[in-house]
N, C-alpha and C positions, 0 to 999 in steps of 0.2 A: 483536682484533675491529675491524671498520670503524667509524669514528665516524659516529654516526647521530643523527637527531632523530625520535623516535617519533611526533611529530605530523605527520610527512610520511608518507603512506600507503606509498610505495615503501620508505622507510627502515624502517617498522614490519615489513614483510614480509621485508626483508633481514635484520633482526636475528633474526627467528624462524628463517629459513633457515640462519643461521649457528649459532644456539644449539641448535636442535632439528630438524634437517633432515628426518628420516625420520618425524616424527609425522604421522599421517593426520588432518588437521584438518577436511576437507570431504568429505561424501558426498552424491551426487545420486542418489536412489533410482530404480530402473529401472521401477517400476510394474508389475513382473511381465512386461513385454514386451520389455525390453532389460536389458543388464548394468548394474549400478550403476557410476557413475563417481566416482572419488575424487581427492583432491589432498593431497599432503604439503606442508609448508612449502617444501621445496626445489623441488618440482615447480612450484608457483605462481611462485616467483622465477625459475626458469630459463625458464618459458614467457613470463613478462612481458618478459624480455630478448629472446627470439626475436620476440615481437610488436613490441617497441620497435624492433628492427632493421628489421622490415618497414615500420613506420610511417615511419622515416627514409627508407627506400627509396622510399616513396610521396610523399616531399617534405614530411612533417609537421614543423612546427617548434613551438617554445615558444608556447603560447597558442592554437594551432590546435585546432579542434573536430572530433570525430567522434562519430557516434551508435552506441549499442549498442541494438539492437532484437531482443532475445532473450528467450525463456523462461529459466527457471533452468537454466543450464548451467555447468560449471566454467570454460568459456572466458570467461564474463562476468566472473568474479573476476580471471582472468588479465589481461583487457583493462583492468579498473579500475586494476590495479597498473601496467600498461604506460603508461597516461596519466600517472600520477604520476611515473613514471620520467623521462619526457621533458618534463613541464610542459605537456602537452596537456590539453584539457578534454573529458571524455566527456559526451555528452548521453543521458540515460536515457529511452527511449521504450517505452511499453507495446507489446509485439509485436502486439497486436490493433489498433493504430492504423492507419488507412487514409485514403485520399482527401485531401480538402482539409486536414484537421487534420494529417495526416502531412506534407504538403507545407509547410504553414505552419511547423511546428516545425523542420523541416530548414532552411528558408529563414531563419527568424528567428534561428536559432543559427549560420547560416553553415557548416554541416557540410561538410567536404571529403571525408569518407568515411563508410561505414556498415559496421558489423559486424552481420550478420543470419544467417538460416538459410534453408534451402530451403523451409520451410513458409510463410514470409512474403515470399519474393522477388517473387512475382507482384504483391503490393500495392505494393512498392517500385518495381518496373519500371513500374507503371501511372502513377506520378507523377514518374518520374525526369527527364523532359524539363522539368518545372516547377521544378527545383532547379538553378540555374545553377552553384552552388559545388561540386556533387558531382563528384568525380574518380575515386573508387575504391570497391570493395566487397570485403569479406572475408566469405565465406559458409561457414557450417557445412553440411556435407552429412549430414543426420541421417536421412533416409528416414522421418521421423515424419509421421503423419497422411497417409500415402500420397505424400509429397513425392518427386519424382523428378528435379528440375532439378539439373544439375551446374554448378559454377562456370565450367567451360570454355564453357558456353553463354551466359554473361552478359558483357556488355561491361565491360572493365576490372575483372573480378572475379578473386579469388584464392581457392582452396580453403583454408579455415582450417587444416585438418589438415596441409596441406603446409608451413605456417609452423611448426607445432609439431614437425614431423618434421625440421627443419633441425638441424645440429650446434649444440652449446652456443656461445653468444656472450656478449660483454660490452658493455653499453651504459652510458655514463656517466650518472649521476644528475644531472638538470638543476635540480631544485627545491631551493632553499635556504631559502625563506620558507614556513613552514607556512600562512600566510594566502593563498598563491597559490590561485586558483580551480582546482578539480579537476573539478567536476561541475555540470551544469545539469539540474535536474528541473523540468518544466513543470507548472503547475497544471492542473486539469481543464478550465478554461475554461467553467464553468457560467454565468458572468455576463459573458462577453466573451471576447476572444482569450486563449488560454493564455499565462501569463507564466513565463519561465524564472527559477527561483530559483538564485542563485549560491551554491555550496557549496564552502567552502575545504577543503584537505587537513586542516587542524586539526580541522574539525568531523567529518569522516568518521573519521579515525584516532583522534581524541579519544574516539569512541564505545567504544574498547577499554577505557576506564577506567570505563564505566558499569555493568559487571556487578554489583558489590556494591549499587549503588543500586537495581538491578532485582531484587535478592535472589537472584541466581544463586549457586549453591553449588558447591564442588568435587564432582565426580562427576556434575553435571548434563550432560544431552545435549539441547540445544535443537533444535527442529524448526520449519520454516516451509514453507508452500506459497504464501506471499505473494511477489509478483514482486520480484526484485532491482532492477527499474526504479523501485521505490517506496522512499522513505526508511525506512519501517518495517523492511523485511527487512534493509536495510543497517545501520541505526543502533540498532535495538532487538533484533535477533536476531544477525546475523553478527558485527558488531564487538564488542559486549559479551561474547559467548561466546568468540571466539577470543582476546580480550584476557586471558582467564583460562585459555587452552589447553583450552577445552571443545570437543570435536568437534561439528560442526553437521550436521544432516541436512536436505536440501532435496528438495522435489518440483518437477517441472517447473512445475506450477501447482496452485492450491488444489483439494483434493478432499475433499468432506465425506463421501462414501460410504466412502473408504478411510482416513480420518484415524486412527481408533483402531487399525486393523490395522497401519498404519505405525508408530505409537508403540509398539505391542507388539513388532513385529519388530525395531526398532532400539533399543528401550529408551529412548525419548525421554521426558524428564521435564518439559519446558517447551515451550509453543508460544504464538504470538500470534494474536489474533483482531481483526478490524476490520469495521466497517460491517455489512453484512447477513450476515456469516459465522455469527454466533452463532445467529440465528434459523434459518438454513439447517441448521446442525448439530442444533439442538434439534428441527427438523422431521423428522429421520430417525426411522424406526420404533424404538420402545424395544426394546432387546435385553437378554437376561438378564445378559450380561457387560459391560454399559455401565460399571460401576464397576470392573471388573477390567482396569485399565490402569496403566502406570507413571507417568502424568502426575501431578505434584504441584501444578503451578501453571499458570494461563493468564494471560498478559499481554493484557488486553482494552482496547479503546478503543470504547466504545459498547455495553457490556453492558446490555440493557434491565433496569430494576429489577424488573420483574414476573417475570422468569425467572431472575434472578441466583442466588438461593438454590436454586431447583430445579435449575439447571445444576450448581452445586457438588455437590449431593446425588446427582444422577443419575450424574455421572461421577467422583465421589469425588476432588475436587480443590479448590484454592483459587483464587479470582479476584482478581487485582490489576488494578484499573482505572487506566488512564493517560489523559492528555490532553496533546496537543502537536500541532505542525504543522510541516511542512518549511519554511514561511515564517512561522514564529512565534518565540516567545521563551519558554524555560523548559519544564519538564516537570512536570505535576501527577501525583501518585501517591496513590491510595487503596489502601494495602497490606493492607486488611482491618481497619484500625483506625478507619475512618470509616463513616458511615451507608451502607446499601445505596442505590445510585443515584448517589452522589457520586463525582466523579472526583478529589477531593483538595482540599487547601488550597494556598494560594499557595506556590510553590517558594521555598526559601531564597534570599536575595539578590535577591528580586523583589518588586514591588508590583503587585497586580491589583485591579481594581474593576469593578463593573457600572454602566454609565451609560445614561441614556436618550438620545433623539435630540438633546437640548439640552445634552448633556455633564454633566448633573446625576447625581451618584451615587445609585443606587437603594438603598433600604433592603432588609433581609433579606426574602426571599420575593417580591420584585418582579423581573420579568424585564427584561433590557436587554442591551446588547452587552458582551462581556467584552473588556477592554483591559488591557495590562500593560507594564511596563518594568523594567529592572534598577535596583536601589537606588543603584548607582554606575556612572558612565559612561553613554554614550549608546547607545540601541538602534539597530541598523543592519540593515535588510533590503534587499538589492539584487536587483531584477529586471533581467535581462539586457536592455540597450538599451531600458529603459523607466523613465526618471527620474520621469515623472509618477506611475506606479503605485507606485514605491518611496516617493515622498514622501507619497502618499495613505495607504499602508500604515502609516506611522509619523508621521502628522500629530500635532503637539503633543508629540512625544517619546514617544508611546505606540504599541505595536503594536496595530493594529485587527484583531481576530480574525475579525470578521464572524459570530461565533457568539452566539446569544441564550442567555444562561445566567441563573441566579440563585444566591444563596448563602443559607445559613441563619444563625441567630444565632451559631453557633459558628465561622463562617468556612469551612464546607465548601461547595464549589462544585458545581453541577449543570448539565448540558447540557439545553437545552430544544429548540432547533431552529436551523437556519441562518437568518441574518438575511434577512428577506423570505420565509421559509418558514413551516412550521407549518400546522396544520389547525384552523380554527375552524368548528364545525358546530353549527347550531341554538343558537348562543350559548355553547356549551361548547368549551373547548380540548381537542382529542382527542389523547391520547398514542398514537402509532402502535404503540408497543411492546405495549400491551394487546391491540390488534386482531391484531397479528402473532402473539402468543403463542397466542391462541385458534385462529387459522387453522392455525398450525403443528402443533397437536395434533389436527387433523382427519386421519383415517386415509388419505385420498387426496390429501393436499397435501404436496409435496416441498420447496417453497420459496415464500416470500411476501414481498412488499414493499408497504407501504401509503403512499399519497400522496393529495393533494387536487387537485381540479379546481374551477374557478369554479362556485358553486352554481347549479343550474337555476332556483332562485327569483330569482336576480339580486340577492340581498341583499348589500350592500357588505361586503367582508371575509370573507364566508361561503364555505365550500368543501364540496363533496360528497366523500365518502370513496370512494376506489378501492382495492381490494385486488387487486394483480397476483399471480396464483397459478400455480404449476407443478404439474401433476397427476402423481401416480405412475403412474396408468393413465388416459390421456386418454379411452379408450373407455368407461370406467366413471364419468367425471366427471358429477356431477349437481348443478347449481347450487342446486337447491331444498334438497338435504340440507345443502349448505354454509351457506346462509342460515339454515336451521333450527339448525345447530350454533352459528352466531354468536348467534342469538336466545337460545339456551340459556345461553351463556357470557358475553355482553356486555350492558351496559346499552343502552338503545334508541339513544342518540345515537352510540354507538360502532359500531353495525352498519353495514357498508359499504353505500354507495348502489349500488355497482357491483362486480361481480367481472370481472376482466380475465384470461382464460385465455391464457397465453403458453407458448411452448416453453422459454424460460429468462428469468431476470431479467437484463437487461444490466447489467454491472458494470465498474468501473474496475479498474486493476491492483491496487488496494488492497481489492478486493471491495466497494467502495461502490456500491450500486445507482444506476444512472444514470436518474434520474427523467425527464429530458428526452426520452429515447428512448421511454419508455412513454407519455408525453404525446403524442408524435408519432403513436403507433399508436392512441391512444384516440379514439373518437367514440361518442356515446351509443347510436347504432344500428349500430355497427361489428361486424365479425366477432369472435367470442370475448368479447363484452361481455354480461353477464347482470345483470338487476335482480331484486329480490326479488318 
């Protein structure tokens, strides 16, 4: 067997291709409108070499960057491995990204090429002249969402399938050091320009050892609809699962309406939830067979305490709450042995504390910023070409999470809000989870996200509550009945000041609601805005 280092992603896949070549490890479900796509270990390895050969043909060298701007396709994984094969760096970009943000990310990372699909080529072409480094495009011709563009119609573009159709080839593995950078994932940019987080081979491939920590078991079949452009799908679903030879099922994108049908069809036992996904799923109409599913565990980040137990009971499963960040340090876990609402205690080998704005440690029950560091060695977070942001992130030797949290007397940590966020209304701190639960249980609401706007009263620090809602039947939407429902189920200070009726809640690749877009759409007397 070839000498390998399993902390190098390409080597990890080579070892599996040699030891278990025909095992079908990945399934990308077809949503009933196309055939399922699958990959064995050997198919991934052979495809990575074909892609690697084409990258060499395009002039790519060690350390060069290219973007992967795709929904969940098997070619995404093939292309990840190809980058590790050559020592290139792939830049993961949410396929919904467009305009100035897309141009900024491509320019900041200096991408020489893009792997994309026909469904997002128009957005790429629209900013192509703004990206001086861009030399080539490899495009999937999917025909999804009515896409009809061919690679032959795009300048310097190659049809991706033509690459996979070439004869088998061998490309020499270039990476010798597991700490060589393999990926850049950009932050959402909510407080400034997005920052590229440098992620080494060892961090991605090392995720293959995390399965037991996440309580995965032999016979499990994990599922995710989270985007592979996000660290969660890579590091908390795919890598931990395939490290235990557990087959993984993907959807192109998150689907709350088909979620339980997918788990039943494929026998999936574990899936991940993030951001607004929990409330969206809980908002679905109650079905008689909700508890009749094969799922035994949900790995959650941000499960509202108010619906935690109700979610477990309704769907007959266990919630394991997690807390971590792609630009953070350590992973918190509440495996069901901690209080409802807590995301866990400080990870082994780490020190965490809650501090106020003057760096004083907060006592139990008092909110402040969560900061952490390893007990041995220095913490290191690197943002690509941004030394100032890197130093600020780890000022004083502590990782600054930017999250406002508190802990209890027993050392269990709880998330409260993002630093600079939160809703203080009429002197009370409003937990959006309570408001979202009440609205999610309304018969004509399909999704909801609650946020705050500066109070009409002008009171310093005060906010009015806005509930952005998606109606099941827009024509039957009656704001008066929604406000009446809130009055019945919420205390007075928690009742929304405004309802904002929208076609959908804008969300990131990790299904985190994007408050800034809702704020841009909001005006007191605007269309779709209702008051009690």
